[in-house]
C-alpha positions as CSV (number, residue, x, y, z in Angstrom):
1,M,-24.5,-13.1,1.4
2,S,-22.8,-10.9,3.8
3,A,-24.3,-8.8,6.5
4,P,-24.7,-5.1,5.8
5,Q,-22.2,-2.9,7.5
6,L,-22.8,0.5,9.0
7,A,-20.6,2.9,7.2
8,V,-21.9,6.1,8.9
9,P,-21.4,6.5,12.7
10,V,-24.5,7.5,14.7
11,D,-24.4,10.5,17.1
12,L,-26.3,10.2,20.4
13,V,-27.8,13.4,21.8
14,T,-27.0,13.7,25.5
15,S,-27.6,17.4,26.2
16,A,-30.2,20.1,25.5
17,P,-30.1,22.0,22.2
18,A,-28.0,25.2,22.1
19,A,-29.7,28.5,23.0
20,A,-31.1,30.6,20.3
21,S,-29.0,33.3,18.8
22,G,-30.8,36.2,20.5
23,S,-33.5,36.6,18.0
24,E,-36.2,36.2,20.8
25,W,-35.2,39.5,22.5
26,P,-37.1,41.8,20.2
27,L,-40.2,39.7,20.9
28,I,-39.7,39.8,24.7
29,I,-39.2,43.6,24.6
30,A,-42.3,44.0,22.4
31,V,-44.4,42.0,24.9
32,I,-43.1,43.9,27.9
33,G,-43.8,47.2,26.1
34,A,-47.4,46.2,25.3
35,V,-48.0,45.2,28.9
36,A,-46.6,48.5,30.2
37,F,-48.6,50.5,27.7
38,S,-51.8,48.7,28.7
39,L,-51.2,49.4,32.4
40,V,-50.5,53.1,31.8
41,T,-53.6,53.4,29.7
42,L,-55.7,51.6,32.3
43,H,-54.3,53.9,35.0
44,L,-55.0,57.1,33.1
45,W,-58.5,55.9,32.2
46,L,-59.4,55.1,35.8
47,R,-58.1,58.6,36.9
48,T,-59.9,60.6,34.3
49,R,-63.1,58.7,33.9
50,G,-65.9,61.1,34.5
51,D,-69.0,60.2,36.6
52,G,-70.7,63.3,35.1
53,D,-70.6,65.1,38.5
54,S,-67.7,67.5,38.6
55,D,-68.5,68.5,42.2
56,E,-68.2,64.9,43.3
57,V,-64.9,64.4,41.4
58,A,-63.5,67.6,43.0
59,F,-64.5,66.5,46.5
60,R,-62.9,63.0,46.0
61,E,-59.7,64.6,44.7
62,L,-59.5,67.2,47.6
63,A,-60.3,64.5,50.2
64,A,-57.6,62.3,48.8
65,R,-55.0,65.0,48.8
66,L,-56.0,66.0,52.3
67,R,-55.9,62.4,53.3
68,L,-59.3,62.5,55.1
69,T,-60.6,59.5,56.9
70,K,-63.8,57.8,55.9
71,D,-65.5,59.3,59.0
72,Q,-64.3,62.8,58.1
73,K,-65.6,62.4,54.5
74,R,-68.9,61.3,55.8
75,L,-69.1,64.3,58.2
76,V,-68.3,66.7,55.4
77,R,-71.0,65.1,53.2
78,E,-73.6,65.3,56.0
79,I,-72.8,69.0,56.7
80,A,-73.0,69.8,53.0
81,S,-76.4,68.1,52.8
82,E,-77.6,70.4,55.6
83,H,-76.0,73.6,54.2
84,P,-78.3,75.6,51.9
85,T,-75.7,76.4,49.2
86,A,-72.4,74.6,49.8
87,T,-71.1,71.5,48.1
88,P,-68.7,69.1,50.0
89,A,-65.8,70.4,47.9
90,A,-66.7,74.0,48.8
91,L,-66.7,73.1,52.5
92,L,-63.2,71.7,52.2
93,L,-62.1,74.9,50.6
94,S,-63.8,77.2,53.0
95,P,-63.4,76.3,56.7
96,S,-65.7,79.2,57.7
97,A,-68.5,77.6,55.7
98,L,-67.7,74.2,57.2
99,I,-68.0,75.7,60.7
100,E,-71.2,77.5,59.8
101,G,-72.7,74.2,58.4
102,A,-71.5,72.3,61.5
103,T,-73.2,74.8,63.8
104,R,-76.5,74.3,61.9
105,V,-76.1,70.5,62.0
106,G,-75.2,70.7,65.7
107,E,-78.3,72.7,66.5
108,R,-80.6,70.2,64.7
109,G,-78.8,67.2,66.3
110,G,-78.7,63.7,64.9
111,V,-75.2,64.0,63.5
112,D,-72.1,63.0,65.4
113,L,-69.6,65.9,65.3
114,R,-66.7,64.1,67.1
115,D,-64.5,64.1,64.0
116,L,-65.0,67.9,63.5
117,P,-61.9,69.1,65.5
118,G,-59.7,66.6,63.7
119,L,-61.1,67.7,60.3
120,L,-60.5,71.4,61.2
121,T,-57.0,70.6,62.2
122,V,-56.4,68.9,58.8
123,L,-57.8,72.0,57.0
124,G,-55.4,74.2,58.9
125,V,-57.9,75.8,61.3
126,G,-57.4,75.3,65.0
127,A,-59.8,72.9,66.8
128,E,-60.9,75.7,69.1
129,A,-62.8,77.1,66.1
130,A,-65.2,74.2,66.3
131,P,-68.8,75.1,67.3
132,P,-69.9,74.3,70.8
133,R,-71.7,71.0,71.4
134,P,-75.4,71.2,71.8
135,A,-76.7,71.7,75.3
136,E,-77.9,68.1,75.7
137,Q,-74.5,66.7,74.9
138,R,-72.8,69.2,77.3
139,E,-75.1,68.1,80.1
140,R,-74.4,64.4,79.4
141,L,-70.7,65.1,79.5
142,E,-71.0,67.0,82.7
143,L,-72.9,64.2,84.4
144,M,-70.3,61.7,83.3
145,A,-67.5,63.8,84.8
């Protein structure tokens, strides 16, 4: 009996397999497209979702476009709550109504009107159009000076 002989040589694998032929590119493009579509859809949904209150949506949009600070937004909301007929969005569109409402709020007191000159400047009305401070605040300022 003789020992069996190997007639076929054995190849040893010493490197990684060759890259695919490019058939994975359509799949990669499809995944990127699906992610982009999802992000665009989410963005549009967030911008157009309605809270049911068109006045509030209009105020938020105007305040964002005017780049109002949080304090200025709060001030406009407080003035609108004291104004008999105006909404916050209407006050941003009509500086005269804003000044009228600020005058009423200033007479009643309890609301800090420090941000009013800056708000009027943002709306394109000079800060000199701001209503005068209530007498008690003027006296306090005169005592401090």
